[in-house]
C-alpha positions as CSV (number, residue, x, y, z in Angstrom):
1,M,-79.0,-59.8,-40.0
2,T,-75.2,-59.9,-39.9
3,N,-74.5,-57.9,-36.8
4,V,-72.5,-59.8,-34.5
5,V,-71.0,-59.4,-31.1
6,S,-67.9,-61.4,-29.6
7,A,-67.6,-62.7,-26.2
8,G,-65.1,-60.2,-25.3
9,Q,-67.0,-56.9,-26.2
10,P,-68.8,-54.9,-24.0
11,R,-72.3,-55.9,-22.9
12,K,-73.9,-53.0,-24.1
13,A,-75.7,-52.5,-27.6
14,A,-76.9,-49.6,-29.6
15,D,-80.3,-48.4,-28.4
16,R,-82.0,-49.7,-31.7
17,G,-80.3,-53.2,-31.0
18,V,-82.1,-53.3,-27.4
19,I,-85.2,-52.1,-28.8
20,G,-85.3,-54.8,-31.4
21,W,-84.6,-57.5,-28.8
22,M,-87.5,-55.8,-26.6
23,L,-89.9,-56.0,-29.8
24,F,-89.5,-59.8,-29.6
25,D,-91.9,-59.8,-26.7
26,W,-94.2,-57.4,-28.3
27,A,-94.3,-59.7,-31.4
28,A,-94.5,-62.8,-29.4
29,Q,-97.4,-62.2,-26.7
30,P,-100.4,-62.2,-29.1
31,F,-99.8,-65.8,-29.1
32,F,-100.4,-66.3,-25.7
33,T,-102.9,-63.5,-24.8
34,V,-105.4,-64.1,-27.8
35,V,-105.0,-67.6,-28.7
36,T,-103.9,-69.6,-25.8
37,T,-105.6,-67.8,-23.0
38,F,-108.5,-65.5,-23.9
39,I,-110.0,-66.1,-27.4
40,F,-109.2,-69.5,-29.2
41,G,-108.7,-71.5,-25.9
42,P,-112.0,-70.5,-24.6
43,Y,-113.7,-70.7,-27.9
44,F,-112.3,-74.6,-27.8
45,V,-113.8,-75.3,-24.6
46,S,-117.0,-73.5,-24.8
47,R,-118.0,-73.3,-28.7
48,M,-115.9,-75.9,-30.7
49,T,-117.1,-79.0,-28.7
50,S,-120.4,-79.8,-26.8
51,D,-118.5,-81.2,-23.6
52,P,-117.0,-78.2,-21.9
53,V,-115.3,-80.4,-18.9
54,S,-113.9,-82.8,-21.5
55,A,-112.6,-79.9,-23.8
56,Q,-111.1,-78.2,-20.8
57,A,-109.3,-81.6,-19.9
58,S,-108.2,-82.0,-23.8
59,W,-106.6,-78.5,-23.6
60,S,-104.8,-79.1,-20.5
61,N,-103.5,-82.4,-22.0
62,M,-102.2,-80.3,-24.9
63,A,-100.3,-78.1,-22.7
64,T,-99.0,-81.2,-20.9
65,I,-97.5,-82.7,-24.0
66,S,-96.1,-79.4,-25.1
67,S,-94.3,-79.0,-21.7
68,I,-92.7,-82.5,-21.8
69,I,-91.3,-81.8,-25.3
70,I,-90.0,-78.5,-24.3
71,A,-88.5,-79.7,-21.1
72,L,-86.4,-82.5,-22.8
73,L,-85.1,-80.4,-25.6
74,A,-84.8,-76.8,-24.5
75,P,-81.6,-77.6,-22.5
76,V,-80.1,-79.2,-25.4
77,L,-80.9,-76.5,-27.9
78,G,-79.5,-73.9,-25.4
79,S,-76.4,-75.7,-25.2
80,I,-76.1,-76.1,-29.2
81,A,-76.8,-72.6,-29.4
82,D,-73.7,-71.5,-27.2
83,R,-71.6,-73.7,-29.6
84,S,-73.2,-72.6,-32.6
85,G,-73.0,-69.0,-31.8
86,S,-75.8,-67.3,-33.9
87,R,-79.3,-67.2,-32.2
88,K,-81.1,-65.8,-35.0
89,P,-81.2,-68.6,-37.4
90,W,-82.8,-70.9,-34.7
91,I,-85.2,-68.2,-34.1
92,A,-86.2,-67.8,-37.6
93,F,-86.6,-71.7,-38.0
94,F,-89.0,-71.9,-35.2
95,A,-91.0,-68.8,-36.4
96,V,-91.8,-70.4,-39.4
97,A,-93.3,-73.3,-37.7
98,K,-95.2,-71.3,-35.4
99,I,-96.6,-69.1,-38.3
100,I,-97.7,-72.0,-40.3
101,S,-99.4,-73.7,-37.5
102,L,-101.2,-70.4,-36.1
103,C,-102.5,-69.9,-39.8
104,L,-103.9,-73.4,-39.8
105,L,-106.0,-73.0,-36.7
106,W,-108.6,-71.2,-39.1
107,T,-109.5,-74.8,-40.0
108,A,-110.8,-75.6,-36.4
109,A,-114.6,-75.2,-37.0
110,P,-117.1,-76.4,-34.5
111,G,-117.9,-79.9,-34.8
112,S,-114.5,-80.7,-36.6
113,P,-111.9,-83.3,-35.0
114,V,-110.5,-81.7,-32.0
115,I,-107.1,-83.6,-32.7
116,I,-106.1,-81.2,-35.4
117,P,-106.2,-78.0,-33.6
118,L,-104.7,-79.7,-30.5
119,I,-101.8,-80.7,-32.7
120,L,-101.2,-77.5,-34.0
121,M,-101.2,-75.9,-30.7
122,I,-98.4,-77.9,-29.6
123,V,-96.4,-77.3,-32.7
124,A,-97.1,-73.5,-32.1
125,S,-96.3,-73.7,-28.3
126,I,-93.1,-75.7,-28.6
127,S,-92.1,-73.4,-31.5
128,A,-92.9,-70.2,-29.3
129,E,-91.0,-71.6,-26.4
130,F,-87.9,-72.7,-28.1
131,S,-87.8,-69.1,-29.6
132,I,-87.8,-67.5,-26.1
133,V,-84.8,-69.6,-25.1
134,F,-82.5,-68.2,-27.8
135,N,-83.8,-64.6,-27.6
136,D,-83.4,-64.7,-23.6
137,S,-79.9,-65.8,-24.1
138,M,-79.0,-62.8,-26.0
139,M,-80.0,-60.5,-23.2
140,P,-76.7,-60.6,-21.2
141,R,-74.9,-59.3,-24.1
142,L,-77.1,-56.4,-24.7
143,V,-77.2,-54.4,-21.4
144,S,-75.3,-54.1,-18.1
145,S,-76.0,-56.1,-15.1
146,E,-77.5,-53.2,-13.5
147,D,-80.0,-52.4,-16.2
148,V,-81.0,-56.0,-16.9
149,G,-83.9,-56.2,-14.6
150,R,-85.4,-52.8,-15.8
151,I,-85.2,-53.8,-19.4
152,S,-86.3,-57.2,-18.8
153,N,-89.6,-55.9,-17.2
154,I,-90.1,-53.1,-19.8
155,A,-89.9,-55.8,-22.6
156,W,-92.5,-58.0,-20.8
157,G,-94.5,-55.0,-20.4
158,M,-94.2,-54.2,-24.1
159,G,-95.5,-58.0,-24.9
160,Y,-98.5,-57.3,-22.7
161,L,-99.1,-54.0,-24.5
162,G,-98.9,-55.8,-27.9
163,G,-101.2,-58.4,-26.5
164,I,-103.7,-56.0,-25.4
165,I,-103.7,-54.2,-28.7
166,V,-104.5,-57.2,-30.6
167,L,-107.0,-58.3,-28.1
168,I,-108.7,-54.9,-28.0
169,G,-109.0,-55.2,-32.0
170,V,-110.5,-58.4,-31.8
171,V,-113.1,-57.7,-29.0
172,L,-114.1,-54.4,-30.6
173,F,-114.2,-55.2,-34.2
174,I,-114.3,-59.3,-34.6
175,A,-115.7,-60.9,-31.5
176,A,-119.4,-60.9,-31.8
177,N,-122.4,-62.3,-29.9
178,P,-123.4,-65.5,-31.6
179,D,-127.0,-64.6,-30.9
180,T,-127.0,-61.1,-32.2
181,G,-124.0,-61.2,-34.7
182,L,-123.0,-58.0,-33.4
183,T,-119.6,-56.8,-31.8
184,L,-119.1,-54.8,-28.7
185,L,-119.6,-51.8,-30.9
186,G,-122.9,-53.1,-32.1
187,Q,-121.5,-53.6,-35.7
188,R,-121.1,-56.7,-37.8
189,P,-117.5,-58.2,-37.3
190,L,-114.8,-57.3,-39.8
191,F,-114.3,-59.3,-43.0
192,G,-117.7,-60.8,-42.7
193,L,-117.0,-63.3,-40.1
194,D,-119.5,-65.6,-39.0
195,P,-119.5,-66.0,-35.0
196,V,-121.9,-69.1,-35.3
197,A,-119.1,-70.8,-37.3
198,G,-116.6,-69.5,-34.7
199,E,-114.8,-67.7,-37.4
200,D,-114.2,-64.8,-34.8
201,A,-112.2,-66.9,-32.6
202,R,-110.5,-68.9,-35.3
203,I,-109.0,-65.8,-37.2
204,T,-106.9,-65.0,-34.0
205,G,-104.5,-67.8,-35.1
206,P,-103.7,-66.1,-38.6
207,L,-103.8,-62.6,-37.0
208,S,-101.2,-63.6,-34.3
209,A,-99.2,-65.2,-36.9
210,M,-99.0,-62.0,-38.9
211,W,-98.2,-59.8,-36.0
212,Y,-95.4,-62.0,-35.1
213,F,-94.0,-61.9,-38.5
214,I,-93.9,-58.3,-38.8
215,F,-92.6,-57.3,-35.4
216,I,-89.8,-59.9,-35.0
217,L,-88.0,-58.2,-37.9
218,P,-86.5,-55.5,-36.0
219,M,-84.6,-58.0,-33.8
220,F,-83.3,-59.7,-37.0
221,F,-82.3,-56.5,-38.5
222,F,-80.9,-54.6,-35.7
223,T,-80.3,-56.4,-32.6
224,P,-76.4,-57.8,-32.5
225,D,-76.0,-61.6,-32.6
226,A,-73.2,-63.7,-31.3
227,K,-70.4,-64.5,-33.6
228,R,-71.0,-67.6,-35.6
229,G,-69.3,-70.5,-34.0
230,L,-68.9,-74.2,-35.0
231,P,-70.8,-76.0,-37.7
232,L,-74.3,-77.5,-36.9
233,G,-73.1,-81.1,-36.6
234,Q,-70.0,-80.1,-34.5
235,A,-72.3,-77.7,-32.4
236,V,-74.8,-80.6,-31.9
237,R,-72.2,-82.9,-30.6
238,S,-70.4,-80.4,-28.4
239,G,-74.0,-78.9,-27.3
240,F,-74.7,-82.4,-25.8
241,G,-71.3,-82.5,-23.9
242,D,-71.8,-79.1,-22.7
243,L,-75.3,-79.7,-21.3
244,K,-73.9,-83.0,-19.5
245,A,-71.1,-80.8,-18.0
246,T,-73.4,-78.0,-17.0
247,L,-75.7,-80.5,-15.3
248,H,-72.6,-81.8,-13.5
249,E,-71.4,-78.2,-12.7
250,L,-74.7,-77.2,-11.0
251,K,-73.5,-79.6,-8.1
252,T,-70.9,-77.0,-7.2
253,R,-73.3,-74.2,-7.7
254,P,-76.2,-74.7,-5.2
255,A,-77.5,-71.1,-5.0
256,I,-78.4,-71.4,-8.8
257,T,-79.3,-75.0,-8.4
258,R,-81.8,-73.8,-5.7
259,F,-83.1,-71.1,-7.8
260,L,-83.7,-73.3,-10.5
261,I,-85.8,-75.7,-8.5
262,A,-87.7,-73.1,-6.8
263,R,-88.6,-71.5,-10.1
264,M,-89.3,-75.1,-11.7
265,I,-92.1,-75.4,-9.1
266,Y,-93.6,-72.1,-8.7
267,Q,-93.7,-71.7,-12.7
268,D,-95.8,-74.7,-12.7
269,G,-98.5,-72.7,-10.9
270,V,-98.0,-69.6,-13.2
271,N,-98.1,-71.7,-16.3
272,G,-101.2,-73.3,-15.1
273,L,-102.8,-69.9,-14.3
274,L,-101.9,-68.5,-17.8
275,I,-102.9,-71.5,-19.7
276,L,-106.2,-72.6,-17.7
277,G,-107.3,-69.3,-16.5
278,G,-109.4,-68.3,-19.6
279,V,-110.9,-71.6,-19.9
280,F,-111.9,-72.1,-16.2
281,A,-113.7,-68.8,-16.4
282,A,-115.6,-69.6,-19.7
283,G,-116.8,-72.9,-18.1
284,M,-117.8,-71.7,-15.0
285,F,-119.6,-68.4,-16.1
286,G,-120.6,-69.5,-19.8
287,W,-118.8,-66.3,-20.9
288,S,-118.6,-65.7,-24.8
289,T,-115.5,-64.7,-26.8
290,M,-116.5,-61.1,-26.2
291,E,-116.9,-61.5,-22.5
292,I,-113.5,-63.4,-22.2
293,G,-111.9,-60.8,-24.4
294,V,-113.0,-57.9,-22.2
295,Y,-111.7,-59.8,-19.2
296,G,-108.3,-60.4,-21.1
297,I,-108.2,-56.6,-21.7
298,I,-108.7,-55.7,-18.1
299,L,-105.9,-58.1,-17.0
300,N,-103.5,-56.9,-19.7
301,V,-104.0,-53.3,-18.8
302,V,-103.3,-54.2,-15.2
303,A,-100.1,-56.4,-16.2
304,I,-98.6,-53.4,-18.1
305,G,-98.8,-51.3,-14.8
306,G,-97.4,-54.2,-12.9
307,C,-94.5,-54.7,-15.1
308,I,-93.6,-51.0,-15.3
309,G,-93.9,-50.8,-11.6
310,A,-91.8,-53.9,-11.0
311,G,-89.0,-52.7,-13.3
312,Y,-88.3,-50.1,-10.8
313,I,-88.8,-52.3,-7.8
314,D,-86.4,-54.9,-9.3
315,R,-83.7,-52.1,-9.8
316,G,-84.1,-50.9,-6.3
317,F,-84.8,-53.9,-4.2
318,G,-83.7,-56.7,-6.5
319,S,-85.0,-59.6,-8.5
320,K,-85.7,-61.8,-5.6
321,F,-87.9,-59.3,-3.7
322,T,-90.0,-58.8,-7.0
323,V,-90.6,-62.4,-7.4
324,V,-91.5,-62.9,-3.7
325,M,-93.9,-60.3,-3.8
326,S,-95.5,-61.4,-7.0
327,L,-95.9,-64.9,-5.8
328,V,-97.5,-63.7,-2.7
329,L,-100.2,-62.0,-4.9
330,L,-100.7,-64.9,-7.1
331,L,-101.6,-67.2,-3.9
332,I,-104.1,-64.6,-2.8
333,A,-105.7,-64.5,-6.3
334,T,-105.6,-68.1,-6.8
335,V,-107.5,-68.7,-3.5
336,G,-109.8,-66.0,-4.5
337,I,-110.5,-67.5,-8.0
338,I,-111.1,-71.0,-6.8
339,S,-113.4,-69.8,-3.9
340,T,-115.6,-67.9,-6.4
341,G,-118.5,-69.2,-8.5
342,P,-122.2,-68.1,-9.7
343,G,-123.9,-66.7,-6.7
344,F,-121.0,-66.6,-4.1
345,T,-117.3,-65.9,-3.3
346,L,-115.0,-66.8,-0.7
347,F,-116.2,-70.3,-0.5
348,G,-120.0,-69.2,0.1
349,A,-119.0,-66.8,2.9
350,L,-120.3,-64.1,0.8
351,E,-123.6,-65.2,-1.3
352,F,-125.4,-62.8,-3.8
353,N,-128.9,-63.1,-5.3
354,D,-127.8,-62.5,-9.0
355,T,-131.1,-63.7,-10.6
356,G,-132.1,-61.7,-13.5
357,S,-128.9,-60.1,-13.8
358,V,-128.3,-59.2,-17.5
359,G,-125.4,-57.3,-19.2
360,L,-121.5,-57.6,-19.4
361,F,-120.3,-58.8,-16.0
362,S,-123.5,-58.0,-14.3
363,T,-123.3,-60.2,-11.5
364,A,-121.6,-59.7,-8.1
365,A,-119.9,-63.1,-8.4
366,E,-118.4,-62.2,-11.8
367,K,-117.2,-58.8,-10.4
368,A,-115.5,-60.6,-7.6
369,Y,-113.9,-63.1,-9.9
370,I,-112.5,-60.0,-12.2
371,F,-111.1,-58.4,-8.8
372,F,-108.9,-61.7,-8.0
373,G,-108.1,-61.8,-11.7
374,T,-106.8,-58.2,-11.5
375,L,-104.2,-59.4,-8.8
376,V,-103.1,-62.2,-11.4
377,G,-102.7,-59.4,-13.9
378,L,-100.4,-57.4,-11.7
379,A,-98.1,-60.3,-10.6
380,F,-97.8,-62.8,-13.4
381,G,-95.5,-60.4,-15.6
382,P,-93.1,-59.4,-12.9
383,V,-92.6,-63.0,-11.6
384,Q,-91.5,-64.1,-15.0
385,A,-89.5,-61.0,-16.1
386,S,-87.7,-60.7,-12.8
387,S,-86.9,-64.4,-12.8
388,R,-85.4,-63.9,-16.2
389,S,-83.2,-61.1,-14.8
390,Y,-82.5,-63.0,-11.5
391,L,-80.5,-65.5,-13.7
392,A,-79.1,-63.1,-16.0
393,R,-77.3,-61.5,-13.1
394,S,-76.1,-64.9,-11.9
395,V,-74.3,-66.2,-15.1
396,S,-71.5,-65.1,-17.6
397,I,-72.2,-64.1,-21.2
398,E,-70.4,-67.1,-22.5
399,E,-72.5,-69.6,-20.4
400,A,-75.9,-67.7,-21.0
401,G,-77.3,-70.2,-23.8
402,R,-76.8,-73.2,-21.9
403,Y,-78.0,-71.9,-18.5
404,F,-81.0,-70.2,-20.2
405,G,-81.8,-73.5,-21.7
406,I,-81.6,-75.2,-18.2
407,Y,-83.7,-72.2,-17.1
408,A,-86.3,-73.2,-19.8
409,L,-86.0,-76.6,-18.4
410,S,-86.8,-75.4,-15.0
411,G,-89.9,-73.6,-16.3
412,R,-91.1,-76.9,-18.2
413,A,-89.6,-80.0,-16.6
414,T,-92.7,-80.5,-14.3
415,S,-95.1,-78.0,-15.8
416,F,-96.9,-80.8,-17.1
417,M,-97.7,-81.7,-13.4
418,A,-99.8,-78.7,-13.2
419,T,-101.8,-79.3,-16.1
420,L,-101.8,-83.2,-15.6
421,S,-103.0,-82.6,-11.9
422,F,-105.6,-80.3,-13.3
423,S,-106.7,-83.1,-15.6
424,I,-106.8,-85.7,-13.0
425,L,-108.6,-83.9,-10.2
426,T,-111.1,-82.5,-12.9
427,Y,-111.9,-86.2,-13.9
428,W,-111.8,-87.5,-10.5
429,S,-114.1,-84.8,-9.2
430,G,-116.2,-83.6,-12.2
431,S,-115.3,-80.2,-11.0
432,A,-112.7,-77.9,-12.8
433,R,-112.6,-75.7,-9.5
434,V,-111.0,-78.7,-7.7
435,G,-108.5,-79.1,-10.6
436,M,-107.7,-75.1,-10.5
437,A,-106.9,-75.5,-6.7
438,S,-103.7,-77.6,-7.4
439,M,-102.0,-74.4,-8.4
440,I,-101.8,-73.2,-4.9
441,F,-99.5,-76.4,-4.0
442,Y,-96.9,-75.1,-6.6
443,L,-97.0,-71.5,-6.1
444,A,-96.5,-72.0,-2.3
445,V,-93.9,-74.4,-2.4
446,G,-91.9,-72.5,-5.0
447,L,-92.3,-69.4,-2.9
448,F,-90.9,-71.2,0.0
449,I,-87.7,-72.5,-1.5
450,L,-87.0,-69.2,-3.1
451,A,-87.3,-67.5,0.2
452,R,-84.4,-69.5,1.4
453,T,-82.4,-68.9,-1.8
454,P,-79.3,-66.5,-1.8
455,Y,-79.4,-63.6,-4.0
456,P,-77.5,-63.1,-6.3
457,A,-76.9,-66.6,-6.8
458,S,-73.7,-66.1,-8.4
459,D,-72.3,-64.3,-5.6
460,A,-73.3,-67.2,-3.2
461,D,-71.8,-69.9,-5.3
462,R,-68.2,-68.0,-5.5
463,S,-68.1,-67.8,-1.8
464,I,-68.4,-71.7,-1.6
């Protein structure tokens, strides 16, 4: 854990250092895949409580609170990281908080107070995001500007692969039908878990924590860190000053500012789709943990291919082109998702007689929903990975920490608006479909601003 790189050294790190950095995404993704989106989140909505609409709003409120905390603190932590130098101690601190919170999700039994898992999810979510800020800020030191987009997309794809491995394991060997008590393979769940008591979903917290702990170790052992800088107290004071200066500096860097604003808005829609997509499907079709898990596997298989392809597209056509194409796909997918429900799709232009259909995704409406879901799978990895490489190409190594802190702010500053608008519209209309429709606004406005943003941003700012 003592490997360091000073600001004046070349950007390239040894292969094992780059691989160690990429494994961070592999380690972190199961939390988002099996806990937030496809297993524990839908369990919280459809099985832990007796009121799915209220539970969806509570889950959305949890995400809103997390986003506000992240938005307020991430830029400060990024600036402090630039001054303190080393990123790994910060990642380790937040890893401990995340792991403990995830392990305690085991206590979220049906009928128990919902406030406890919601608080645990807030702690786990903000710890995960703060760790990402520090990990992302290490990237410009590790690879050349030419390779940063490819490495970023491959790392993101590795994350989805890690997520899908855990998800497949849960679906095949742990998640069971509460009526039969059997998994998709027709066997009893591992470890004697009881699906009626929600144990097949609650175990995903401890499993994700164990996976995270094991696979962040190569980053600590092999990836070079920045040289240790100021003591913590001085770093905090200097970090606040640097953050103020950076926010003022953005006035003289309009291209990066416009990119960050565009990303702030479209990332709201992306976050909303990721956080609410699984619970939305569970509430609409009444999918069990097993069905949600299979749906998640489909999306993540597609996502891996999307990230691999996007890595080459990013290198050939640039990060902006990759993000724009991804946002167009997400817009199409979101319209398709909200237009589909039991017995219809495309707002009723196509209607189905699904009565009597039995089996996994046996109705035509479910198949239509999955089709639109695969478009989300293709796009939501590249839109985030290439946004990360867009910024990495636009800032220097020395300012990476504070700008990736601002970048985290741009991804979270108004992200509570997406989940808040979902909650308000869902409460107001009594329909989660109306709430989900608000994601279209964020994706479309962000796309419009990004289309008018110069690329690379650093070149445009230097010409002013």
